[in-house]
TORBA-688096 format. One record per residue: x, y, z of N, C-alpha, C in turn. Coordinates in Angstrom, 3 decimals, decimal comma, m for minus. Layout:
N
<nxx=X nyy=Y nzz=Z caxx=X cayy=Y cazz=Z cxx=X cyy=Y czz=Z> $
...
// end
This chain:
166
<nxx=1,980 nyy=5,519 nzz=m8,448 caxx=2,010 cayy=6,650 cazz=m9,337 cxx=0,570 cyy=7,091 czz=m9,592> $
<nxx=0,281 nyy=8,330 nzz=m9,242 caxx=m1,068 cayy=8,872 cazz=m9,411 cxx=m1,185 cyy=9,501 czz=m10,798> $
<nxx=m2,244 nyy=9,130 nzz=m11,521 caxx=m2,467 cayy=9,601 cazz=m12,881 cxx=m3,750 cyy=10,419 czz=m12,965> $
<nxx=m3,704 nyy=11,482 nzz=m13,738 caxx=m4,896 cayy=12,237 cazz=m14,122 cxx=m5,065 cyy=12,066 czz=m15,623> $
<nxx=m6,248 nyy=11,631 nzz=m16,047 caxx=m6,553 cayy=11,439 cazz=m17,459 cxx=m7,647 cyy=12,412 czz=m17,856> $
<nxx=m7,389 nyy=13,163 nzz=m18,918 caxx=m8,369 cayy=14,117 cazz=m19,415 cxx=m8,281 cyy=14,185 czz=m20,932> $
<nxx=m9,264 nyy=14,797 nzz=m21,529 caxx=m9,298 cayy=14,935 cazz=m22,982 cxx=m10,337 cyy=15,979 czz=m23,352> $
<nxx=m10,303 nyy=16,408 nzz=m24,595 caxx=m11,356 cayy=17,238 cazz=m25,164 cxx=m11,687 cyy=18,443 czz=m24,297> $
<nxx=m10,646 nyy=19,187 nzz=m23,952 caxx=m10,853 cayy=20,360 cazz=m23,113 cxx=m11,447 cyy=21,530 czz=m23,901> $
<nxx=m11,160 nyy=21,636 nzz=m25,176 caxx=m11,811 cayy=22,614 cazz=m26,058 cxx=m11,837 cyy=24,028 czz=m25,497> $
<nxx=m10,747 nyy=24,461 nzz=m24,866 caxx=m10,673 cayy=25,829 cazz=m24,360 cxx=m10,067 cyy=26,699 czz=m25,457> $
<nxx=m10,620 nyy=27,846 nzz=m25,770 caxx=m11,728 cayy=28,544 cazz=m25,133 cxx=m13,073 cyy=28,371 czz=m25,821> $
<nxx=m13,178 nyy=27,438 nzz=m26,764 caxx=m14,431 cayy=27,304 cazz=m27,515 cxx=m15,598 cyy=26,806 czz=m26,660> $
<nxx=m15,371 nyy=25,814 nzz=m25,813 caxx=m16,452 cayy=25,231 cazz=m25,001 cxx=m16,440 cyy=25,709 czz=m23,554> $
<nxx=m15,311 nyy=26,249 nzz=m23,117 caxx=m15,192 cayy=26,790 cazz=m21,762 cxx=m14,097 cyy=27,843 czz=m21,786> $
<nxx=m14,237 nyy=28,850 nzz=m20,943 caxx=m13,238 cayy=29,906 cazz=m20,893 cxx=m11,930 cyy=29,441 czz=m20,286> $
<nxx=m12,020 nyy=28,515 nzz=m19,331 caxx=m10,838 cayy=28,016 cazz=m18,636 cxx=m11,074 cyy=26,569 czz=m18,233> $
<nxx=m10,019 nyy=25,916 nzz=m17,807 caxx=m10,162 cayy=24,578 cazz=m17,236 cxx=m10,759 cyy=24,694 czz=m15,838> $
<nxx=m11,549 nyy=23,716 nzz=m15,427 caxx=m12,115 cayy=23,746 cazz=m14,077 cxx=m11,012 cyy=23,722 czz=m13,014> $
<nxx=m11,219 nyy=24,473 nzz=m11,942 caxx=m10,248 cayy=24,514 cazz=m10,846 cxx=m9,971 cyy=23,128 czz=m10,290> $
<nxx=m10,998 nyy=22,308 nzz=m10,187 caxx=m10,809 cayy=20,956 cazz=m9,638 cxx=m9,868 cyy=20,127 czz=m10,507> $
<nxx=m9,953 nyy=20,291 nzz=m11,818 caxx=m9,054 cayy=19,574 cazz=m12,720 cxx=m7,613 cyy=20,059 czz=m12,520> $
<nxx=m7,430 nyy=21,343 nzz=m12,375 caxx=m6,088 cayy=21,880 cazz=m12,136 cxx=m5,541 cyy=21,415 czz=m10,787> $
<nxx=m6,399 nyy=21,325 nzz=m9,779 caxx=m5,970 cayy=20,785 cazz=m8,478 cxx=m5,500 cyy=19,345 czz=m8,630> $
<nxx=m6,257 nyy=18,551 nzz=m9,393 caxx=m5,866 cayy=17,151 cazz=m9,646 cxx=m4,538 cyy=17,098 czz=m10,391> $
<nxx=m4,336 nyy=18,015 nzz=m11,330 caxx=m3,089 cayy=18,041 cazz=m12,102 cxx=m1,894 cyy=18,284 czz=m11,191> $
<nxx=m2,056 nyy=19,159 nzz=m10,222 caxx=m0,960 cayy=19,435 cazz=m9,287 cxx=m0,654 cyy=18,235 czz=m8,402> $
<nxx=m1,663 nyy=17,420 nzz=m8,066 caxx=m1,467 cayy=16,245 cazz=m7,205 cxx=m0,944 cyy=15,034 czz=m7,970> $
<nxx=m1,172 nyy=14,997 nzz=m9,274 caxx=m0,820 cayy=13,830 cazz=m10,078 cxx=0,681 cyy=13,759 czz=m10,331> $
<nxx=1,174 nyy=12,538 nzz=m10,429 caxx=2,546 cayy=12,332 cazz=m10,880 cxx=2,647 cyy=12,523 czz=m12,388> $
<nxx=1,575 nyy=12,129 nzz=m13,090 caxx=1,536 cayy=12,262 cazz=m14,547 cxx=0,132 cyy=12,699 czz=m14,958> $
<nxx=0,072 nyy=13,681 nzz=m15,851 caxx=m1,185 cayy=14,104 cazz=m16,470 cxx=m1,165 cyy=13,591 czz=m17,903> $
<nxx=m2,241 nyy=12,913 nzz=m18,283 caxx=m2,395 cayy=12,400 cazz=m19,650 cxx=m3,554 cyy=13,149 czz=m20,292> $
<nxx=m3,309 nyy=13,748 nzz=m21,457 caxx=m4,349 cayy=14,489 cazz=m22,194 cxx=m4,457 cyy=13,886 czz=m23,587> $
<nxx=m5,660 nyy=13,419 nzz=m23,938 caxx=m5,873 cayy=12,704 cazz=m25,196 cxx=m6,392 cyy=13,601 czz=m26,323> $
<nxx=m5,973 nyy=14,852 nzz=m26,353 caxx=m6,217 cayy=15,695 cazz=m27,513 cxx=m7,471 cyy=16,539 czz=m27,495> $
<nxx=m7,555 nyy=17,399 nzz=m28,495 caxx=m8,544 cayy=18,470 cazz=m28,626 cxx=m8,393 cyy=19,482 czz=m27,497> $
<nxx=m7,183 nyy=20,028 nzz=m27,439 caxx=m6,872 cayy=21,130 cazz=m26,534 cxx=m7,507 cyy=22,402 czz=m27,074> $
<nxx=m7,364 nyy=22,607 nzz=m28,376 caxx=m7,818 cayy=23,740 cazz=m29,177 cxx=m6,916 cyy=24,961 czz=m29,010> $
<nxx=m6,434 nyy=25,209 nzz=m27,798 caxx=m5,681 cayy=26,418 cazz=m27,503 cxx=m4,312 cyy=26,069 czz=m26,926> $
<nxx=m3,265 nyy=26,660 nzz=m27,472 caxx=m1,908 cayy=26,433 cazz=m26,976 cxx=m1,792 cyy=26,859 czz=m25,510> $
<nxx=m2,523 nyy=27,882 nzz=m25,110 caxx=m2,460 cayy=28,354 cazz=m23,720 cxx=m2,881 cyy=27,253 czz=m22,746> $
<nxx=m3,789 nyy=26,383 nzz=m23,154 caxx=m4,217 cayy=25,278 cazz=m22,288 cxx=m3,088 cyy=24,259 czz=m22,127> $
<nxx=m2,379 nyy=23,978 nzz=m23,202 caxx=m1,208 cayy=23,108 cazz=m23,117 cxx=m0,168 cyy=23,717 czz=m22,176> $
<nxx=0,086 nyy=24,992 nzz=m22,322 caxx=1,058 cayy=25,662 cazz=m21,455 cxx=0,606 cyy=25,636 czz=m19,993> $
<nxx=m0,677 nyy=25,850 nzz=m19,745 caxx=m1,211 cayy=25,838 cazz=m18,383 cxx=m1,037 cyy=24,467 czz=m17,745> $
<nxx=m1,425 nyy=23,410 nzz=m18,445 caxx=m1,282 cayy=22,068 cazz=m17,876 cxx=0,190 cyy=21,696 czz=m17,724> $
<nxx=1,019 nyy=22,145 nzz=m18,634 caxx=2,452 cayy=21,877 cazz=m18,512 cxx=3,009 cyy=22,501 czz=m17,231> $
<nxx=2,547 nyy=23,696 nzz=m16,909 caxx=3,006 cayy=24,362 cazz=m15,674 cxx=2,514 cyy=23,658 czz=m14,414> $
<nxx=1,318 nyy=23,075 nzz=m14,468 caxx=0,731 cayy=22,438 cazz=m13,289 cxx=1,155 cyy=20,987 czz=m13,113> $
<nxx=1,579 nyy=20,339 nzz=m14,181 caxx=1,884 cayy=18,902 cazz=m14,145 cxx=3,358 cyy=18,655 czz=m13,852> $
<nxx=3,628 nyy=17,619 nzz=m13,074 caxx=5,017 cayy=17,175 cazz=m12,907 cxx=5,528 cyy=16,584 czz=m14,220> $
<nxx=4,635 nyy=15,834 nzz=m14,868 caxx=4,941 cayy=15,246 cazz=m16,174 cxx=3,649 cyy=15,234 czz=m16,978> $
<nxx=3,738 nyy=15,601 nzz=m18,246 caxx=2,579 cayy=15,634 cazz=m19,123 cxx=2,824 cyy=14,723 czz=m20,312> $
<nxx=1,866 nyy=13,860 nzz=m20,601 caxx=1,881 cayy=13,026 cazz=m21,794 cxx=0,630 cyy=13,406 czz=m22,573> $
<nxx=0,799 nyy=13,967 nzz=m23,759 caxx=m0,351 cayy=14,429 cazz=m24,516 cxx=m0,193 cyy=14,204 czz=m26,000> $
<nxx=m1,325 nyy=14,307 nzz=m26,690 caxx=m1,386 cayy=14,172 cazz=m28,142 cxx=m2,283 cyy=15,278 czz=m28,692> $
<nxx=m2,197 nyy=15,487 nzz=m29,993 caxx=m3,124 cayy=16,437 cazz=m30,609 cxx=m4,369 cyy=15,693 czz=m31,085> $
<nxx=m5,458 nyy=16,455 nzz=m31,197 caxx=m6,716 cayy=15,912 cazz=m31,691 cxx=m7,130 cyy=16,568 czz=m32,994> $
<nxx=m8,272 nyy=16,166 nzz=m33,504 caxx=m8,739 cayy=16,656 cazz=m34,794 cxx=m9,061 cyy=18,146 czz=m34,786> $
<nxx=m9,309 nyy=18,757 nzz=m33,634 caxx=m9,604 cayy=20,185 cazz=m33,552 cxx=m8,374 cyy=21,027 czz=m33,224> $
<nxx=m7,208 nyy=20,412 nzz=m33,186 caxx=m5,988 cayy=21,115 cazz=m32,823 cxx=m5,235 cyy=21,556 czz=m34,071> $
<nxx=m4,874 nyy=22,832 nzz=m34,088 caxx=m4,229 cayy=23,426 cazz=m35,248 cxx=m2,731 cyy=23,199 czz=m35,293> $
<nxx=m2,073 nyy=23,875 nzz=m36,228 caxx=m0,645 cayy=23,660 cazz=m36,479 cxx=0,250 cyy=23,942 czz=m35,266> $
<nxx=m0,094 nyy=24,931 nzz=m34,441 caxx=0,752 cayy=25,243 cazz=m33,283 cxx=0,791 cyy=24,081 czz=m32,296> $
<nxx=m0,351 nyy=23,452 nzz=m32,056 caxx=m0,398 cayy=22,296 cazz=m31,161 cxx=0,230 cyy=21,072 czz=m31,820> $
<nxx=m0,022 nyy=20,888 nzz=m33,089 caxx=0,542 cayy=19,731 cazz=m33,799 cxx=2,068 cyy=19,806 czz=m33,879> $
<nxx=2,602 nyy=21,012 nzz=m33,832 caxx=4,060 cayy=21,167 cazz=m33,849 cxx=4,675 cyy=20,739 czz=m32,520> $
<nxx=3,881 nyy=20,754 nzz=m31,447 caxx=4,410 cayy=20,447 cazz=m30,116 cxx=4,001 cyy=19,079 czz=m29,579> $
<nxx=2,998 nyy=18,467 nzz=m30,199 caxx=2,464 cayy=17,203 cazz=m29,693 cxx=2,417 cyy=16,151 czz=m30,797> $
<nxx=2,589 nyy=14,874 nzz=m30,436 caxx=2,472 cayy=13,810 cazz=m31,440 cxx=1,014 cyy=13,398 czz=m31,647> $
<nxx=0,779 nyy=12,630 nzz=m32,703 caxx=m0,551 cayy=12,047 cazz=m32,923 cxx=m0,783 cyy=10,883 czz=m31,961> $
<nxx=0,276 nyy=10,131 nzz=m31,684 caxx=0,228 cayy=9,010 cazz=m30,742 cxx=1,410 cyy=9,164 czz=m29,797> $
<nxx=1,169 nyy=9,011 nzz=m28,505 caxx=2,246 cayy=9,076 cazz=m27,512 cxx=2,344 cyy=7,745 czz=m26,786> $
<nxx=3,554 nyy=7,424 nzz=m26,353 caxx=3,803 cayy=6,200 cazz=m25,574 cxx=4,575 cyy=6,570 czz=m24,315> $
<nxx=4,260 nyy=5,886 nzz=m23,218 caxx=4,993 cayy=6,111 cazz=m21,966 cxx=4,884 cyy=4,863 czz=m21,111> $
<nxx=5,963 nyy=4,542 nzz=m20,414 caxx=5,904 cayy=3,473 cazz=m19,418 cxx=5,658 cyy=4,141 czz=m18,074> $
<nxx=4,567 nyy=3,754 nzz=m17,448 caxx=4,147 cayy=4,364 cazz=m16,187 cxx=3,790 cyy=3,265 czz=m15,207> $
<nxx=4,466 nyy=3,222 nzz=m14,082 caxx=4,159 cayy=2,220 cazz=m13,067 cxx=4,296 cyy=0,797 czz=m13,569> $
<nxx=5,211 nyy=0,572 nzz=m14,495 caxx=5,417 cayy=m0,768 cazz=m15,034 cxx=4,410 cyy=m1,173 czz=m16,100> $
<nxx=3,608 nyy=m0,219 nzz=m16,581 caxx=2,627 cayy=m0,482 cazz=m17,639 cxx=2,990 cyy=0,308 czz=m18,892> $
<nxx=2,720 nyy=m0,288 nzz=m20,044 caxx=2,952 cayy=0,372 cazz=m21,326 cxx=1,676 cyy=1,107 czz=m21,727> $
<nxx=1,716 nyy=2,445 nzz=m21,654 caxx=0,582 cayy=3,293 cazz=m21,995 cxx=0,735 cyy=3,834 czz=m23,405> $
<nxx=m0,393 nyy=3,991 nzz=m24,063 caxx=m0,470 cayy=4,721 cazz=m25,309 cxx=m1,559 cyy=5,763 czz=m25,171> $
<nxx=m1,418 nyy=6,846 nzz=m25,912 caxx=m2,422 cayy=7,904 cazz=m25,917 cxx=m2,677 cyy=8,274 czz=m27,370> $
<nxx=m3,954 nyy=8,376 nzz=m27,729 caxx=m4,350 cayy=8,751 cazz=m29,082 cxx=m5,692 cyy=9,470 czz=m28,962> $
<nxx=m5,992 nyy=10,329 nzz=m29,910 caxx=m7,268 cayy=11,043 cazz=m29,811 cxx=m8,434 cyy=10,177 czz=m30,292> $
<nxx=m8,333 nyy=9,637 nzz=m31,492 caxx=m9,464 cayy=8,933 cazz=m32,091 cxx=m9,196 cyy=7,435 czz=m32,223> $
<nxx=m10,229 nyy=6,637 nzz=m31,939 caxx=m10,149 cayy=5,186 cazz=m32,137 cxx=m11,256 cyy=4,681 czz=m33,057> $
<nxx=m12,055 nyy=5,586 nzz=m33,610 caxx=m13,148 cayy=5,187 cazz=m34,485 cxx=m14,421 cyy=4,929 czz=m33,711> $
<nxx=m15,459 nyy=4,449 nzz=m34,403 caxx=m16,756 cayy=4,236 cazz=m33,765 cxx=m16,709 cyy=3,165 czz=m32,675> $
<nxx=m17,633 nyy=3,262 nzz=m31,734 caxx=m17,680 cayy=2,323 cazz=m30,613 cxx=m17,807 cyy=0,863 czz=m31,069> $
<nxx=m18,697 nyy=0,552 nzz=m32,028 caxx=m18,766 cayy=m0,852 cazz=m32,465 cxx=m17,440 cyy=m1,303 czz=m33,080> $
<nxx=m16,878 nyy=m2,352 nzz=m32,563 caxx=m15,630 cayy=m2,896 cazz=m33,069 cxx=m14,379 cyy=m2,258 czz=m32,491> $
<nxx=m14,539 nyy=m1,305 nzz=m31,573 caxx=m13,381 cayy=m0,579 cazz=m31,023 cxx=m12,366 cyy=m1,521 czz=m30,387> $
<nxx=m12,820 nyy=m2,468 nzz=m29,580 caxx=m11,885 cayy=m3,344 cazz=m28,875 cxx=m10,999 cyy=m4,115 czz=m29,844> $
<nxx=m11,584 nyy=m4,708 nzz=m30,856 caxx=m10,792 cayy=m5,501 cazz=m31,801 cxx=m9,853 cyy=m4,613 czz=m32,634> $
<nxx=m10,345 nyy=m3,427 nzz=m33,040 caxx=m9,488 cayy=m2,496 cazz=m33,788 cxx=m8,278 cyy=m2,087 czz=m32,956> $
<nxx=m8,513 nyy=m1,767 nzz=m31,692 caxx=m7,410 cayy=m1,317 cazz=m30,837 cxx=m6,443 cyy=m2,454 czz=m30,535> $
<nxx=m6,957 nyy=m3,672 nzz=m30,376 caxx=m6,053 cayy=m4,823 cazz=m30,208 cxx=m5,111 cyy=m4,951 czz=m31,406> $
<nxx=m5,660 nyy=m4,774 nzz=m32,619 caxx=m4,836 cayy=m4,894 cazz=m33,826 cxx=m3,857 cyy=m3,733 czz=m33,959> $
<nxx=m4,311 nyy=m2,527 nzz=m33,654 caxx=m3,477 cayy=m1,339 cazz=m33,862 cxx=m2,412 cyy=m1,162 czz=m32,773> $
<nxx=m2,719 nyy=m1,602 nzz=m31,550 caxx=m1,814 cayy=m1,369 cazz=m30,421 cxx=m1,499 cyy=m2,672 czz=m29,679> $
<nxx=m0,887 nyy=m3,639 nzz=m30,355 caxx=m0,671 cayy=m4,945 cazz=m29,727 cxx=0,354 cyy=m4,938 czz=m28,596> $
<nxx=1,178 nyy=m3,901 nzz=m28,513 caxx=2,243 cayy=m3,878 cazz=m27,508 cxx=1,925 cyy=m2,989 czz=m26,304> $
<nxx=0,661 nyy=m2,596 nzz=m26,140 caxx=0,281 cayy=m1,731 cazz=m25,024 cxx=m0,491 cyy=m2,511 czz=m23,962> $
<nxx=m0,452 nyy=m1,979 nzz=m22,746 caxx=m1,294 cayy=m2,479 cazz=m21,658 cxx=m2,529 cyy=m1,601 czz=m21,479> $
<nxx=m2,361 nyy=m0,282 nzz=m21,697 caxx=m3,438 cayy=0,692 cazz=m21,495 cxx=m3,413 cyy=1,678 czz=m22,652> $
<nxx=m4,595 nyy=1,973 nzz=m23,208 caxx=m4,734 cayy=3,001 cazz=m24,230 cxx=m5,732 cyy=4,043 czz=m23,730> $
<nxx=m5,277 nyy=5,289 nzz=m23,666 caxx=m6,136 cayy=6,409 cazz=m23,298 cxx=m6,516 cyy=7,126 czz=m24,589> $
<nxx=m7,809 nyy=7,370 nzz=m24,773 caxx=m8,277 cayy=8,030 cazz=m25,991 cxx=m9,362 cyy=9,041 czz=m25,652> $
<nxx=m9,723 nyy=9,832 nzz=m26,627 caxx=m10,738 cayy=10,860 cazz=m26,444 cxx=m11,711 cyy=10,882 czz=m27,601> $
<nxx=m12,013 nyy=12,080 nzz=m28,071 caxx=m12,814 cayy=12,386 cazz=m29,244 cxx=m14,318 cyy=12,323 czz=m29,020> $
<nxx=m14,833 nyy=11,283 nzz=m28,422 caxx=m16,288 cayy=11,118 cazz=m28,307 cxx=m16,907 cyy=11,925 czz=m27,176> $
<nxx=m16,107 nyy=12,316 nzz=m26,201 caxx=m16,580 cayy=12,986 cazz=m24,975 cxx=m17,397 cyy=12,035 czz=m24,112> $
<nxx=m17,350 nyy=10,763 nzz=m24,411 caxx=m18,119 cayy=9,744 cazz=m23,675 cxx=m17,145 cyy=8,902 czz=m22,850> $
<nxx=m17,281 nyy=8,902 nzz=m21,529 caxx=m16,397 cayy=8,061 cazz=m20,708 cxx=m16,490 cyy=6,596 czz=m21,132> $
<nxx=m15,336 nyy=5,933 nzz=m21,082 caxx=m15,252 cayy=4,546 cazz=m21,547 cxx=m14,214 cyy=3,821 czz=m20,712> $
<nxx=m14,527 nyy=2,622 nzz=m20,273 caxx=m13,573 cayy=1,796 cazz=m19,530 cxx=m13,892 cyy=0,342 czz=m19,825> $
<nxx=m13,117 nyy=m0,243 nzz=m20,726 caxx=m13,295 cayy=m1,653 cazz=m21,059 cxx=m11,924 cyy=m2,304 czz=m21,207> $
<nxx=m11,942 nyy=m3,611 nzz=m21,244 caxx=m10,742 cayy=m4,381 cazz=m21,539 cxx=m11,032 cyy=m5,207 czz=m22,782> $
<nxx=m10,121 nyy=m5,161 nzz=m23,736 caxx=m10,300 cayy=m5,853 cazz=m25,005 cxx=m10,085 cyy=m7,358 czz=m24,831> $
<nxx=m10,483 nyy=m8,156 nzz=m25,825 caxx=m10,204 cayy=m9,593 cazz=m25,760 cxx=m8,709 cyy=m9,890 czz=m25,612> $
<nxx=m7,853 nyy=m9,015 nzz=m26,131 caxx=m6,411 cayy=m9,206 cazz=m26,026 cxx=m5,817 cyy=m8,696 czz=m24,720> $
<nxx=m6,655 nyy=m8,132 nzz=m23,842 caxx=m6,184 cayy=m7,667 cazz=m22,536 cxx=m5,804 cyy=m6,198 czz=m22,468> $
<nxx=m6,028 nyy=m5,428 nzz=m23,531 caxx=m5,726 cayy=m4,004 cazz=m23,549 cxx=m6,829 cyy=m3,242 czz=m22,824> $
<nxx=m6,447 nyy=m2,432 nzz=m21,838 caxx=m7,423 cayy=m1,601 cazz=m21,112 cxx=m7,641 cyy=m0,319 czz=m21,910> $
<nxx=m8,887 nyy=m0,019 nzz=m22,239 caxx=m9,251 cayy=1,178 cazz=m22,991 cxx=m9,926 cyy=2,165 czz=m22,058> $
<nxx=m9,404 nyy=3,391 nzz=m21,997 caxx=m9,949 cayy=4,413 cazz=m21,108 cxx=m10,183 cyy=5,713 czz=m21,857> $
<nxx=m11,383 nyy=6,228 nzz=m21,753 caxx=m11,714 cayy=7,550 cazz=m22,263 cxx=m12,257 cyy=8,344 czz=m21,086> $
<nxx=m11,609 nyy=9,462 nzz=m20,731 caxx=m12,045 cayy=10,229 cazz=m19,575 cxx=m13,249 cyy=11,130 czz=m19,814> $
<nxx=m13,800 nyy=11,156 nzz=m21,025 caxx=m14,855 cayy=12,110 cazz=m21,326 cxx=m14,255 cyy=13,493 czz=m21,479> $
<nxx=m15,002 nyy=14,518 nzz=m21,094 caxx=m14,519 cayy=15,894 cazz=m21,215 cxx=m14,859 cyy=16,685 czz=m19,956> $
<nxx=m13,893 nyy=17,449 nzz=m19,443 caxx=m14,172 cayy=18,268 cazz=m18,270 cxx=m14,871 cyy=19,585 czz=m18,603> $
<nxx=m15,061 nyy=19,869 nzz=m19,900 caxx=m15,624 cayy=21,165 cazz=m20,295 cxx=m16,770 cyy=21,076 czz=m21,288> $
<nxx=m16,929 nyy=19,947 nzz=m21,978 caxx=m17,942 cayy=19,826 cazz=m23,035 cxx=m18,601 cyy=18,461 czz=m22,936> $
<nxx=m19,665 nyy=18,386 nzz=m22,153 caxx=m20,283 cayy=17,092 cazz=m21,842 cxx=m21,097 cyy=16,510 czz=m22,997> $
<nxx=m21,413 nyy=17,321 nzz=m23,972 caxx=m22,263 cayy=16,894 cazz=m25,096 cxx=m23,503 cyy=16,182 czz=m24,585> $
<nxx=m23,691 nyy=14,919 nzz=m24,915 caxx=m24,906 cayy=14,197 cazz=m24,510 cxx=m24,760 cyy=13,500 czz=m23,159> $
<nxx=m23,688 nyy=13,749 nzz=m22,457 caxx=m23,462 cayy=13,109 cazz=m21,160 cxx=m24,106 cyy=13,936 czz=m20,048> $
<nxx=m24,444 nyy=13,308 nzz=m18,925 caxx=m25,098 cayy=14,065 cazz=m17,847 cxx=m24,169 cyy=15,065 czz=m17,155> $
<nxx=m22,856 nyy=14,800 nzz=m17,161 caxx=m21,915 cayy=15,696 cazz=m16,478 cxx=m20,608 cyy=15,796 czz=m17,259> $
<nxx=m19,814 nyy=16,787 nzz=m16,904 caxx=m18,434 cayy=16,880 cazz=m17,365 cxx=m17,641 cyy=15,875 czz=m16,540> $
<nxx=m16,573 nyy=15,289 nzz=m17,129 caxx=m15,858 cayy=14,217 cazz=m16,435 cxx=m14,352 cyy=14,238 czz=m16,692> $
<nxx=m13,641 nyy=13,518 nzz=m15,838 caxx=m12,236 cayy=13,177 cazz=m16,013 cxx=m11,993 cyy=11,900 czz=m15,216> $
<nxx=m10,838 nyy=11,275 nzz=m15,409 caxx=m10,473 cayy=10,042 cazz=m14,706 cxx=m9,210 cyy=10,253 czz=m13,874> $
<nxx=m9,132 nyy=9,520 nzz=m12,765 caxx=m7,873 cayy=9,366 cazz=m12,048 cxx=m7,612 cyy=7,871 czz=m11,916> $
<nxx=m6,350 nyy=7,522 nzz=m11,722 caxx=m5,972 cayy=6,119 cazz=m11,569 cxx=m4,639 cyy=6,047 czz=m10,850> $
<nxx=m4,306 nyy=4,842 nzz=m10,388 caxx=m3,012 cayy=4,554 cazz=m9,782 cxx=m2,340 cyy=3,477 czz=m10,627> $
<nxx=m1,064 nyy=3,666 nzz=m10,905 caxx=m0,290 cayy=2,673 cazz=m11,652 cxx=0,943 cyy=2,328 czz=m10,840> $
<nxx=1,116 nyy=1,041 nzz=m10,562 caxx=2,296 cayy=0,593 cazz=m9,800 cxx=2,486 cyy=m0,893 czz=m10,015> $
<nxx=3,732 nyy=m1,313 nzz=m10,082 caxx=4,101 cayy=m2,721 cazz=m10,177 cxx=3,344 cyy=m3,441 czz=m11,288> $
<nxx=3,157 nyy=m2,742 nzz=m12,404 caxx=2,507 cayy=m3,360 cazz=m13,552 cxx=1,007 cyy=m3,542 czz=m13,422> $
<nxx=0,387 nyy=m2,815 nzz=m12,488 caxx=m1,075 cayy=m2,913 cazz=m12,294 cxx=m1,687 cyy=m1,528 czz=m12,315> $
<nxx=m2,875 nyy=m1,432 nzz=m12,907 caxx=m3,650 cayy=m0,206 cazz=m12,906 cxx=m4,799 cyy=m0,395 czz=m11,926> $
<nxx=m4,850 nyy=0,453 nzz=m10,914 caxx=m5,874 cayy=0,323 cazz=m9,879 cxx=m6,532 cyy=1,678 czz=m9,643> $
<nxx=m7,582 nyy=1,641 nzz=m8,843 caxx=m8,284 cayy=2,857 cazz=m8,409 cxx=m8,685 cyy=3,742 czz=m9,594> $
<nxx=m9,104 nyy=3,130 nzz=m10,688 caxx=m9,583 cayy=3,914 cazz=m11,838 cxx=m10,939 cyy=4,483 czz=m11,435> $
<nxx=m11,002 nyy=5,818 nzz=m11,385 caxx=m12,209 cayy=6,478 cazz=m10,881 cxx=m12,643 cyy=7,572 czz=m11,856> $
<nxx=m13,924 nyy=7,519 nzz=m12,238 caxx=m14,521 cayy=8,562 cazz=m13,058 cxx=m15,053 cyy=9,642 czz=m12,121> $
<nxx=m14,644 nyy=10,860 nzz=m12,365 caxx=m15,068 cayy=11,988 cazz=m11,542 cxx=m16,019 cyy=12,883 czz=m12,335> $
<nxx=m17,133 nyy=13,226 nzz=m11,713 caxx=m18,091 cayy=14,166 cazz=m12,295 cxx=m17,738 cyy=15,574 czz=m11,841> $
<nxx=m17,894 nyy=16,512 nzz=m12,729 caxx=m17,715 cayy=17,926 cazz=m12,403 cxx=m19,069 cyy=18,623 czz=m12,458> $
<nxx=m19,283 nyy=19,584 nzz=m11,575 caxx=m20,564 cayy=20,302 cazz=m11,614 cxx=m20,697 cyy=21,108 czz=m12,897> $
<nxx=m21,928 nyy=21,375 nzz=m13,274 caxx=m22,178 cayy=22,208 cazz=m14,446 cxx=m21,558 cyy=23,581 czz=m14,225> $
<nxx=m21,062 nyy=24,160 nzz=m15,278 caxx=m20,394 cayy=25,472 cazz=m15,176 cxx=m21,316 cyy=26,571 czz=m15,617> $
// end
C-alpha cells in the first residue's frame, strides 16, 4: 500500500495552489494522509478528488467549514498497521514520551504543525512522522512531503521528498 503523507498546506495563504508533484503523488497513492492546516476547503476538495482514499484532520489554522468535515484525530488501519493522524503534538522536547502516553494503541502517528520533517520511534515503539510542508518551508531548506509503503504490518520505504522553491 503506497502512502502519501502531507501537512500544513496553507493554501491560499502560503501558496496559491498545491505543487503539481504533490498532486501527482496523490494520484499514485493508495492513501493520502493530511495532518491539518489546510486553511481552504477547496484544498480538501482537490485532494479528495485526486486521492483514492483520504485520511485527514483539521489543524489550528482551519476554520469551521473544515472542522465540520474533518476530525481532530483520525484513525485508520493501513497495511496491517494502526495509524493515527493529529495536527499538534506539542514541543519537540518530550514528544516521544507524550505520544506514547496519548496514543498507546497506535503503530504510526502522523502529525504536522511545526513544518519540520520528523521521523523517530518512541521508547514504546510508536513511529512518529511529520512530513513538513509542501508549501511553507519556514526555517527549513526546502518544502517537503513523505511517501511510504505499508504492508503485512510493516512500514517501509519511508522517504522524505524535497520540492523546488516556488
